[in-house]
PAPA-587915 format. One record per residue (C-alpha): residue number from 0; residue in one letter; x, y, z. Coordinates in steps of 0.05 Angstrom, whole numbers, plus 5000, padded with zeros to 4 digits. Example, Ala and Ser with C-alpha at 12.3 -4.5 7.8 and 13.67 -1.06 7.14 Angstrom:
2
[0,'A',[5246,4910,5156]];
[1,'S',[5273,4979,5143]];
REM end
This chain:
360
[0,'M',[7661,9224,4111]];
[1,'K',[7638,9147,4121]];
[2,'K',[7596,9170,4180]];
[3,'I',[7557,9219,4139]];
[4,'R',[7544,9175,4088]];
[5,'L',[7520,9125,4138]];
[6,'E',[7477,9171,4165]];
[7,'L',[7446,9195,4095]];
[8,'V',[7432,9124,4080]];
[9,'L',[7393,9110,4148]];
[10,'I',[7358,9177,4135]];
[11,'I',[7335,9155,4069]];
[12,'L',[7318,9082,4093]];
[13,'S',[7278,9113,4147]];
[14,'S',[7238,9160,4104]];
[15,'I',[7220,9100,4055]];
[16,'I',[7202,9056,4112]];
[17,'F',[7155,9106,4150]];
[18,'G',[7123,9126,4077]];
[19,'F',[7108,9059,4063]];
[20,'L',[7073,9048,4132]];
[21,'A',[7036,9107,4124]];
[22,'G',[7012,9086,4062]];
[23,'I',[6988,9019,4090]];
[24,'L',[6953,9065,4149]];
[25,'G',[6916,9106,4099]];
[26,'Y',[6893,9051,4058]];
[27,'S',[6868,9013,4115]];
[28,'L',[6828,9073,4142]];
[29,'S',[6795,9089,4072]];
[30,'S',[6773,9019,4070]];
[31,'S',[6744,9011,4137]];
[32,'Q',[6697,9074,4115]];
[33,'G',[6671,9030,4054]];
[34,'F',[6718,9056,4004]];
[35,'T',[6779,9031,3975]];
[36,'I',[6826,9061,3917]];
[37,'P',[6843,9003,3873]];
[38,'F',[6920,9005,3857]];
[39,'W',[6917,8975,3787]];
[40,'H',[6843,8980,3768]];
[41,'S',[6799,9040,3741]];
[42,'I',[6752,9071,3795]];
[43,'D',[6681,9059,3775]];
[44,'F',[6627,9113,3795]];
[45,'S',[6571,9075,3788]];
[46,'S',[6586,9036,3849]];
[47,'E',[6542,9044,3914]];
[48,'N',[6607,9035,3955]];
[49,'L',[6639,9098,3927]];
[50,'G',[6617,9151,3977]];
[51,'Q',[6654,9216,3977]];
[52,'V',[6721,9218,3934]];
[53,'L',[6769,9274,3923]];
[54,'I',[6817,9262,3867]];
[55,'D',[6878,9302,3861]];
[56,'Q',[6911,9261,3794]];
[57,'P',[6854,9222,3763]];
[58,'R',[6884,9163,3726]];
[59,'N',[6825,9124,3692]];
[60,'V',[6755,9146,3721]];
[61,'V',[6702,9107,3694]];
[62,'V',[6629,9132,3696]];
[63,'S',[6595,9070,3670]];
[64,'Q',[6523,9061,3678]];
[65,'D',[6492,9122,3639]];
[66,'L',[6534,9116,3581]];
[67,'R',[6524,9040,3579]];
[68,'L',[6447,9056,3579]];
[69,'K',[6451,9102,3522]];
[70,'Q',[6491,9056,3484]];
[71,'I',[6439,9006,3503]];
[72,'E',[6387,9049,3478]];
[73,'H',[6424,9064,3412]];
[74,'E',[6431,8989,3396]];
[75,'L',[6366,8964,3423]];
[76,'F',[6308,9013,3406]];
[77,'P',[6302,9008,3334]];
[78,'S',[6285,8935,3342]];
[79,'L',[6230,8950,3390]];
[80,'V',[6157,8952,3368]];
[81,'N',[6093,8970,3400]];
[82,'I',[6027,8934,3390]];
[83,'Y',[5953,8964,3387]];
[84,'P',[5887,8948,3361]];
[85,'A',[5886,8974,3290]];
[86,'Q',[5849,9040,3281]];
[87,'T',[5789,9041,3234]];
[88,'G',[5810,9105,3206]];
[89,'G',[5764,9172,3208]];
[90,'T',[5788,9240,3235]];
[91,'P',[5870,9246,3249]];
[92,'L',[5848,9247,3323]];
[93,'N',[5811,9177,3315]];
[94,'Q',[5879,9155,3290]];
[95,'I',[5923,9165,3349]];
[96,'Y',[5944,9113,3389]];
[97,'L',[5939,9125,3463]];
[98,'P',[5981,9097,3514]];
[99,'E',[5921,9061,3545]];
[100,'E',[5909,9026,3482]];
[101,'L',[5974,8993,3484]];
[102,'L',[5960,8911,3480]];
[103,'A',[6034,8888,3479]];
[104,'Q',[6103,8901,3461]];
[105,'G',[6156,8860,3426]];
[106,'F',[6223,8855,3386]];
[107,'V',[6243,8849,3314]];
[108,'L',[6267,8776,3300]];
[109,'T',[6275,8782,3223]];
[110,'T',[6291,8838,3168]];
[111,'D',[6232,8819,3132]];
[112,'G',[6185,8830,3198]];
[113,'W',[6181,8766,3246]];
[114,'I',[6167,8798,3314]];
[115,'V',[6167,8760,3382]];
[116,'T',[6117,8783,3439]];
[117,'A',[6074,8763,3493]];
[118,'A',[6003,8718,3473]];
[119,'S',[5962,8749,3522]];
[120,'G',[5960,8814,3483]];
[121,'F',[5925,8777,3424]];
[122,'N',[5863,8741,3457]];
[123,'N',[5813,8775,3417]];
[124,'A',[5804,8746,3345]];
[125,'K',[5754,8794,3320]];
[126,'I',[5802,8855,3317]];
[127,'K',[5863,8868,3275]];
[128,'Y',[5926,8884,3305]];
[129,'Q',[5977,8940,3286]];
[130,'A',[6052,8945,3303]];
[131,'V',[6091,9012,3313]];
[132,'D',[6161,9014,3300]];
[133,'H',[6210,9068,3331]];
[134,'Q',[6204,9114,3266]];
[135,'L',[6127,9111,3277]];
[136,'K',[6116,9069,3219]];
[137,'E',[6052,9029,3222]];
[138,'Y',[6050,8950,3202]];
[139,'G',[5989,8903,3208]];
[140,'L',[6000,8839,3241]];
[141,'G',[5986,8767,3214]];
[142,'D',[6006,8695,3208]];
[143,'F',[6005,8687,3284]];
[144,'I',[6041,8627,3315]];
[145,'Y',[6029,8605,3385]];
[146,'D',[6079,8572,3431]];
[147,'S',[6038,8541,3485]];
[148,'A',[6101,8521,3525]];
[149,'T',[6119,8595,3537]];
[150,'E',[6059,8632,3525]];
[151,'I',[6090,8674,3474]];
[152,'V',[6074,8691,3400]];
[153,'L',[6111,8702,3333]];
[154,'A',[6071,8747,3286]];
[155,'K',[6093,8774,3215]];
[156,'M',[6094,8848,3196]];
[157,'P',[6095,8865,3120]];
[158,'A',[6158,8895,3118]];
[159,'D',[6233,8892,3094]];
[160,'G',[6302,8914,3117]];
[161,'L',[6281,8925,3193]];
[162,'A',[6334,8930,3249]];
[163,'V',[6337,8862,3284]];
[164,'A',[6351,8852,3362]];
[165,'K',[6409,8809,3384]];
[166,'I',[6394,8748,3421]];
[167,'G',[6432,8732,3480]];
[168,'S',[6436,8671,3530]];
[169,'S',[6397,8661,3596]];
[170,'N',[6433,8596,3616]];
[171,'D',[6491,8637,3646]];
[172,'L',[6459,8683,3689]];
[173,'A',[6466,8696,3762]];
[174,'V',[6430,8723,3823]];
[175,'G',[6446,8793,3835]];
[176,'Q',[6467,8808,3764]];
[177,'T',[6451,8877,3737]];
[178,'V',[6406,8872,3673]];
[179,'V',[6359,8927,3640]];
[180,'L',[6289,8926,3628]];
[181,'A',[6268,8962,3565]];
[182,'F',[6195,8978,3550]];
[183,'N',[6151,9029,3507]];
[184,'R',[6206,9031,3452]];
[185,'N',[6241,9094,3493]];
[186,'N',[6249,9066,3564]];
[187,'V',[6304,9034,3599]];
[188,'I',[6314,9016,3675]];
[189,'P',[6371,8979,3702]];
[190,'V',[6347,8925,3752]];
[191,'N',[6376,8866,3786]];
[192,'I',[6362,8790,3780]];
[193,'R',[6336,8770,3852]];
[194,'D',[6323,8698,3836]];
[195,'I',[6318,8652,3781]];
[196,'G',[6267,8592,3797]];
[197,'Y',[6195,8584,3803]];
[198,'D',[6131,8624,3830]];
[199,'F',[6079,8582,3871]];
[200,'S',[6042,8607,3937]];
[201,'V',[6007,8539,3949]];
[202,'P',[6038,8464,3951]];
[203,'S',[5998,8441,3888]];
[204,'G',[6037,8501,3853]];
[205,'A',[6099,8459,3851]];
[206,'V',[6074,8402,3808]];
[207,'L',[6103,8419,3740]];
[208,'S',[6087,8396,3669]];
[209,'S',[6142,8364,3628]];
[210,'E',[6116,8411,3570]];
[211,'K',[6108,8474,3605]];
[212,'L',[6170,8519,3615]];
[213,'V',[6149,8559,3679]];
[214,'K',[6218,8575,3706]];
[215,'E',[6225,8649,3708]];
[216,'I',[6277,8708,3722]];
[217,'F',[6253,8745,3779]];
[218,'L',[6274,8817,3780]];
[219,'D',[6276,8872,3839]];
[220,'Y',[6223,8910,3794]];
[221,'Q',[6149,8905,3804]];
[222,'L',[6120,8876,3732]];
[223,'D',[6046,8887,3713]];
[224,'E',[6007,8871,3646]];
[225,'S',[6029,8939,3614]];
[226,'L',[6097,8910,3609]];
[227,'N',[6074,8846,3570]];
[228,'G',[6123,8839,3515]];
[229,'A',[6179,8883,3549]];
[230,'V',[6244,8856,3534]];
[231,'V',[6301,8843,3588]];
[232,'V',[6372,8853,3560]];
[233,'N',[6442,8843,3586]];
[234,'L',[6500,8900,3585]];
[235,'K',[6516,8876,3516]];
[236,'A',[6445,8898,3490]];
[237,'E',[6424,8821,3486]];
[238,'I',[6356,8802,3494]];
[239,'I',[6353,8752,3558]];
[240,'G',[6284,8753,3573]];
[241,'L',[6213,8767,3554]];
[242,'V',[6158,8797,3606]];
[243,'V',[6096,8750,3597]];
[244,'D',[6042,8761,3643]];
[245,'G',[6084,8790,3698]];
[246,'R',[6140,8745,3695]];
[247,'V',[6201,8742,3656]];
[248,'V',[6208,8676,3613]];
[249,'P',[6283,8663,3593]];
[250,'V',[6301,8672,3522]];
[251,'D',[6332,8595,3521]];
[252,'Y',[6265,8574,3529]];
[253,'F',[6243,8601,3463]];
[254,'K',[6294,8619,3420]];
[255,'N',[6309,8547,3399]];
[256,'I',[6240,8547,3365]];
[257,'F',[6256,8606,3320]];
[258,'N',[6280,8563,3262]];
[259,'Q',[6219,8516,3261]];
[260,'V',[6179,8578,3251]];
[261,'L',[6224,8607,3203]];
[262,'S',[6232,8545,3159]];
[263,'A',[6162,8502,3169]];
[264,'G',[6124,8558,3192]];
[265,'K',[6099,8523,3260]];
[266,'I',[6123,8499,3329]];
[267,'S',[6139,8427,3339]];
[268,'R',[6158,8413,3413]];
[269,'P',[6172,8348,3444]];
[270,'I',[6128,8310,3495]];
[271,'L',[6146,8272,3550]];
[272,'G',[6080,8270,3584]];
[273,'I',[6090,8269,3665]];
[274,'K',[6075,8312,3719]];
[275,'Y',[6137,8323,3768]];
[276,'I',[6162,8360,3825]];
[277,'D',[6229,8396,3822]];
[278,'L',[6264,8373,3882]];
[279,'A',[6322,8426,3876]];
[280,'Q',[6269,8483,3880]];
[281,'V',[6227,8462,3942]];
[282,'E',[6238,8451,4012]];
[283,'G',[6212,8398,4055]];
[284,'L',[6225,8336,4009]];
[285,'S',[6295,8322,4027]];
[286,'D',[6273,8256,4048]];
[287,'Y',[6268,8239,3973]];
[288,'D',[6330,8281,3953]];
[289,'T',[6352,8351,3943]];
[290,'K',[6361,8341,3863]];
[291,'G',[6318,8310,3810]];
[292,'A',[6247,8309,3784]];
[293,'L',[6199,8269,3831]];
[294,'V',[6147,8239,3783]];
[295,'Y',[6080,8259,3815]];
[296,'G',[6013,8222,3796]];
[297,'A',[5995,8166,3751]];
[298,'L',[6012,8172,3680]];
[299,'D',[5963,8179,3622]];
[300,'R',[5961,8124,3571]];
[301,'T',[5975,8173,3521]];
[302,'S',[6043,8191,3552]];
[303,'P',[6104,8163,3518]];
[304,'A',[6128,8149,3585]];
[305,'Y',[6069,8107,3604]];
[306,'G',[6090,8037,3629]];
[307,'Q',[6164,8060,3639]];
[308,'L',[6164,8114,3693]];
[309,'R',[6118,8106,3758]];
[310,'E',[6093,8155,3811]];
[311,'G',[6150,8161,3859]];
[312,'D',[6207,8151,3816]];
[313,'I',[6259,8209,3811]];
[314,'I',[6289,8230,3748]];
[315,'K',[6364,8240,3762]];
[316,'K',[6391,8253,3693]];
[317,'V',[6373,8260,3619]];
[318,'N',[6424,8236,3569]];
[319,'D',[6476,8240,3623]];
[320,'I',[6450,8315,3643]];
[321,'E',[6446,8322,3712]];
[322,'L',[6384,8355,3737]];
[323,'N',[6397,8411,3786]];
[324,'V',[6379,8482,3814]];
[325,'Y',[6402,8509,3745]];
[326,'R',[6373,8454,3700]];
[327,'G',[6302,8427,3706]];
[328,'L',[6266,8373,3667]];
[329,'A',[6221,8408,3626]];
[330,'E',[6277,8458,3598]];
[331,'I',[6325,8399,3582]];
[332,'I',[6263,8356,3547]];
[333,'A',[6251,8419,3504]];
[334,'G',[6318,8418,3482]];
[335,'A',[6302,8352,3444]];
[336,'K',[6267,8340,3381]];
[337,'P',[6198,8305,3375]];
[338,'G',[6217,8229,3367]];
[339,'E',[6284,8232,3394]];
[340,'E',[6297,8179,3443]];
[341,'V',[6323,8200,3514]];
[342,'D',[6359,8163,3567]];
[343,'L',[6337,8172,3635]];
[344,'L',[6373,8159,3695]];
[345,'I',[6315,8143,3748]];
[346,'V',[6318,8121,3825]];
[347,'R',[6261,8069,3839]];
[348,'N',[6259,8038,3907]];
[349,'N',[6329,8064,3928]];
[350,'Q',[6354,8027,3863]];
[351,'E',[6383,8066,3802]];
[352,'Q',[6366,8045,3731]];
[353,'T',[6362,8068,3663]];
[354,'V',[6296,8077,3620]];
[355,'I',[6296,8098,3545]];
[356,'I',[6237,8134,3522]];
[357,'K',[6217,8156,3450]];
[358,'L',[6185,8227,3458]];
[359,'K',[6126,8241,3410]];
REM end
């Protein structure tokens, strides 16, 4: 009797061990083919590595991309507008806006009609402009306020009770991240972030201005002038960038001016008044440093930094914020206020020192 029980125990243990080993072998073989079955996670059918799958007893299958795009459409489209040159009237056919007449697109910032769009669509002072919302209602545009640092425009529609866009943050974006390009009020395309930085094809293009915000979000999608004012949103349907002349301007470069426009009706950005090279964004200048802003060219007498900064100085920190591949000089200065004093940690002749400059 004891012998039978012992044999039974051995059979059970053997079955458990061989079953466990077979499971490991099967999991390893499936992994080697580019597909893994998660033990505790749901299966995402939007994955490019999914391959062919046969599920006998599905647990929690997630088909996410199409569903999320539909949700983004529902949340985002009511806050988008198309902008055309205003029609002068006449027959019904003369009042139809054609796709080739589209000047720009934009998004609604406030319920009472402030919108944000690309400045390049408004270069003719002799014509009037008309915005069309998702319900095909038309609004004349006025009170144009131009931001020279980013090439965007805030304009006012005579409206009330509008749906407004959600504003996100571009500071925490990452290369490879999936975002959504939305345009023409009814198109959404999932795209990936290819890079975040500067675009220049000649060495002189690497010389930046402390008053110009030119860092951009590069997408794996070809942008052209037909997309001026189109928005880039994250998967929460929050706007994280605006298309301006073929580049995506990060939203954090201009969202801090919204309160200025709404409260004072104008934009006041601080001025440091220098030209520089962002050492973290170029190759070939490692003898200077791999991070920081290299002051390039003599300073004009009108610059608030005149007499305190010199050509060849390397600005390492602003108010103890390090300049690096993620944070450049112009964007940190843009976060200050006119008249504010900033502490700059600089390297001059291989020696560190601090200078205090009052911005204009």
